[in-house]
N, C-alpha and C positions, 0 to 999 in steps of 0.2 A: 498451278498444280492441277493436273487432270483428275477428273472424278472417275475412279475406276469401279465404283459400286454399280453393279448391273442387276442387282436384286435377283429376281427369279431366273434370269437368263445367264448369269455369270458362269455357272458350271458349263453350260453348252458353249458359250463364247470362248472361254479359256481353253477348254478341251479341244475345240475345233482349231484354235490358234496353235496349240501344241502339236496336234496331228499334222497340220500344214507345215509347221517349222521342221518337224521330223522328216516329212516327205521331201522337203527341199534339201535338207542336209544329206539324206540318203541319195538323192539324185546327183548332188554335187560330188559326193564321194565316188559314186559309180562312174561319173564322167572322168574324174581324175584317174581312177584305176584303168579305165579303158584307154585314156590318152597315153598312160605309161606303157600299156601293153602294145599299142600301135607303134609307139616310138621304138620299143625293143624289136618288134617285127620288122620295121623299116630298116633298122640297123643290121639285122640279120640278113635281110634281102640285099642290102647294099654290099655287105661283106661277101656274100656268095657270088655276086656278079664279078668280083675280082678286079 
């Protein structure tokens, strides 16, 4: 069982981990939304070529 007691540094370590996790999640969502937008744009361009 890992020892998660970080005494005086716990607040800093866990908040930094939380901010990092939130940033990674936001970047992942942004990438997925951009990919969807690019896919729609590609479909629109291919349809307009006829």
